N, C-alpha and C positions, 0 to 999 in steps of 0.2 A: 504494498500500501504506499505509495511513494506520495500521495494527499494526506497523510496523517498528521494531525496537531500535534503538538507534545509542548506540554506547559512547566514551568519551573513549580517549584513546590508552593513559593509565596505568589504565584498566581493563581493557586487554585483556591476553590471555596469549599469548605466543610459541609458535607451532606448531613441532616437532620434528619436522623428515624424518627417519626413518632408512631405510638400502639395506640390502641383502645384498652381502657383499663378503666372498669366499674361503670362505664356506660358513658364516658369522655375519653376523647383524645388529649394525648401529653406527650411531651418529645421524653425520649428513653434517659436523655441526658439528664433530665431532672429528677431522674431515680435514685435512689438511697444505693448503697452496695449490695443489700440484700437482693431488691428488687430487679437490678440489673442483671444479678446472677439467675434469677427464675426468668427473666426475657430470653438471655442467650440459652437457655435448658430448654425452650419450647419447640413443641414438634408442628411442622405444618401438616393440616388437614387435608388431605385430597379425596373427596368423595367418590369420586369416579373408582378409587383403589381398593374403597370397602366391599363392592360385592353387594349392596343392600340388599338386589333382589333375590341372589341367592339365598340371605336370611329368612326373609319373608317366606318364601318357598317353605323351609323347611320347620316353619312353625306350625303349619297345617296338617 
């Protein structure tokens, strides 16, 4: 890629990560140490990988 842009660290802007907690959105940077640890331990949920139709069939 010859047209790739290269930035110096001094030119970069930090990216702020927000998450939904207790019904409202907050930046992760405002969390205390324990809450940050809990956030980084979270697993992403992907509904398509759950095979929910198979589970409902086995209950019949």
